[in-house]
VOGU-3710 file (C-alpha; in Angstrom, 3 decimals, decimal comma):
1> mtnivlfgkp> 0,000/0,000/0,000  1,175/3,507/-0,847  -0,162/5,781/1,875  0,082/9,544/1,413  -0,855/12,189/3,966  -2,125/15,512/2,574  -1,319/18,154/5,092  -2,492/21,758/5,295  -4,735/24,238/7,018  -8,485/24,181/6,434
11> gagkgtqaef> -9,075/25,657/2,982  -5,585/24,827/1,663  -7,013/22,619/-1,096  -6,515/19,131/0,340  -9,927/17,897/-0,793  -9,566/19,390/-4,263  -6,136/17,840/-4,759  -7,292/14,517/-3,345  -9,955/14,241/-6,064  -7,289/14,362/-8,786
21> lkekyklthi> -4,669/12,301/-6,965  -6,968/9,420/-6,026  -7,777/8,852/-9,701  -4,238/9,305/-10,971  -2,654/6,963/-8,403  -5,663/4,656/-7,747  -5,771/5,530/-4,054  -8,655/5,474/-1,595  -9,345/9,015/-0,401  -10,208/9,274/3,286
31> stgdvfrfnl> -11,114/12,802/4,330  -11,381/13,374/8,043  -13,974/16,056/7,290  -16,068/13,625/5,219  -15,792/10,997/7,953  -16,935/13,588/10,505  -19,816/14,723/8,292  -20,935/11,101/7,746  -20,982/10,511/11,494  -22,757/13,831/12,099
41> kndtelgkqa> -25,360/13,249/9,374  -26,088/9,751/10,619  -26,146/10,945/14,220  -23,733/8,239/15,350  -22,385/8,333/18,885  -19,005/9,482/17,520  -20,791/12,134/15,464  -22,612/13,503/18,497  -19,327/13,800/20,360  -17,591/15,474/17,414
51> rvymdagdlv> -20,433/17,980/16,893  -19,763/19,657/20,230  -16,178/20,492/19,220  -16,870/21,390/15,587  -19,730/23,756/16,447  -17,358/25,629/18,745  -14,768/25,888/15,960  -12,398/23,557/17,810  -10,535/20,546/16,497  -11,983/17,195/17,536
61> pdelttkmli> -9,817/15,405/20,171  -7,204/12,928/18,955  -8,797/9,796/20,391  -12,169/10,479/18,784  -10,652/11,439/15,438  -8,406/8,363/15,409  -11,286/6,006/16,208  -13,343/7,382/13,312  -10,366/7,191/10,956  -9,401/3,615/11,840
71> devnkhsdtn> -13,011/2,505/11,388  -12,937/4,029/7,906  -9,544/2,554/6,933  -10,745/-0,892/7,969  -13,534/-0,618/5,363  -10,876/-0,464/2,586  -8,540/-3,388/3,281  -8,200/-4,222/-0,436  -6,988/-0,749/-1,498  -3,866/0,131/-3,475
81> gilfdgyprt> -3,142/2,820/-0,887  -4,793/5,546/1,109  -4,732/9,278/0,607  -5,264/10,738/4,080  -6,831/14,206/3,911  -6,842/16,131/7,180  -5,279/13,413/9,327  -3,038/13,373/11,256  -3,183/16,878/12,696  -1,278/16,268/15,917
91> laqaealdaf> 1,786/14,334/17,006  -0,408/11,903/18,964  -2,477/11,244/15,812  0,676/10,716/13,722  2,018/8,222/16,232  -1,376/6,450/16,385  -1,511/6,304/12,580  2,012/4,866/12,356  1,214/2,241/15,005  -2,035/1,295/13,266
101> lvsigskvaa> -0,418/1,059/9,827  2,431/-1,086/11,199  -0,203/-3,384/12,731  -1,621/-3,998/9,241  1,812/-4,279/7,593  1,922/-0,815/6,054  3,351/2,697/6,581  3,082/6,338/5,507  5,123/6,810/2,298  5,053/10,634/2,339
111> tialeaddei> 3,438/13,664/3,896  2,716/16,490/1,479  1,953/19,910/2,984  -0,016/22,402/0,892  1,279/25,775/2,050  -0,723/29,003/1,701  -1,071/32,369/3,437  -3,718/32,537/6,187  -5,444/35,597/4,710  -5,956/33,842/1,370
121> lvqrllergk> -7,278/30,747/3,146  -9,711/32,723/5,330  -11,234/34,252/2,188  -11,438/30,810/0,518  -13,317/29,381/3,496  -15,689/32,320/3,803  -16,526/31,903/0,095  -16,964/28,134/0,529  -19,190/28,784/3,550  -21,635/30,773/1,398
131> tsgriddqde> -22,532/27,676/-0,623  -21,481/24,665/1,458  -23,791/25,256/4,398  -20,881/24,430/6,720  -21,250/26,514/9,878  -17,514/26,282/10,604  -16,771/28,059/7,282  -19,155/30,994/7,848  -17,636/32,674/10,893  -14,250/34,352/10,490
141> skirnryeey> -13,457/34,145/14,216  -14,080/30,377/14,190  -11,882/30,007/11,104  -9,067/31,941/12,764  -9,474/29,851/15,917  -9,078/26,697/13,804  -5,846/28,137/12,361  -4,492/28,966/15,821  -5,201/25,410/16,976  -3,743/24,038/13,760
151> nektaplisy> -0,524/26,038/14,187  -0,168/25,052/17,835  -0,968/21,350/17,489  0,338/20,618/14,008  3,749/22,324/14,063  5,394/19,301/15,773  4,327/17,108/12,838  6,754/18,872/10,540  9,711/17,769/12,661  8,203/14,312/13,150
161> yeaqnkfhsv> 7,916/13,640/9,417  11,148/15,474/8,537  12,998/13,114/10,890  11,601/10,231/8,815  12,438/11,988/5,495  8,728/11,944/4,653  7,831/15,660/4,790  7,383/17,577/1,519  6,227/21,204/1,365  4,316/22,273/-1,766
171> ngigsiaeit> 3,184/25,781/-2,724  -0,619/25,661/-2,471  -1,225/28,909/-4,372  -1,907/28,828/-8,094  -4,254/27,044/-10,429  -5,553/23,621/-9,457  -3,555/22,098/-12,334  -0,336/23,808/-11,228  -0,741/22,577/-7,663  -1,640/19,055/-8,825
181> drvskvidsl> 1,523/19,026/-10,948  3,638/20,074/-7,940  2,103/17,373/-5,735  2,425/14,722/-8,463  6,141/15,444/-8,791  6,564/14,621/-5,112  4,584/11,358/-5,382  6,376/10,330/-8,572  9,718/10,788/-6,788  8,866/8,286/-4,034
//
């Protein structure tokens, strides 16, 4: 299995890039956001717990996020590889993901970070919030709170993956095709 982690702040384009990359490399795309929304929509116990955090603009705790993610990965045991979108976001999640993947005889091949300026991303999310119906994309203060949490909790992941020679930074500003080309170059070099 070739497992790739797409890394970046909310609005950085992870979901957009994942749509192209999953087809090109025949990977299963697992979006933490989609997993959350499924659990919320279906009013699962995990969804009820996650709703409290998401409605406040906070990141869902590691244990809850990891449980949802592992449940989803286990549904795709016959995949060519997984494209993780939005997970891991913390060092504890990265360690849990590594331990889980080792337990199924796999590993993370690369982490690709889509980098973009906060001000550009805030505007992207506010625009998305106008049509998506997502409450967490309609309030600028909640968006900025998500970025503060992201910066605080996710910064250690850079060192974690750099130490494994698995961290790749990609400019996330430009056309979708330009960004896809940049990300593809990283994957093709693995």
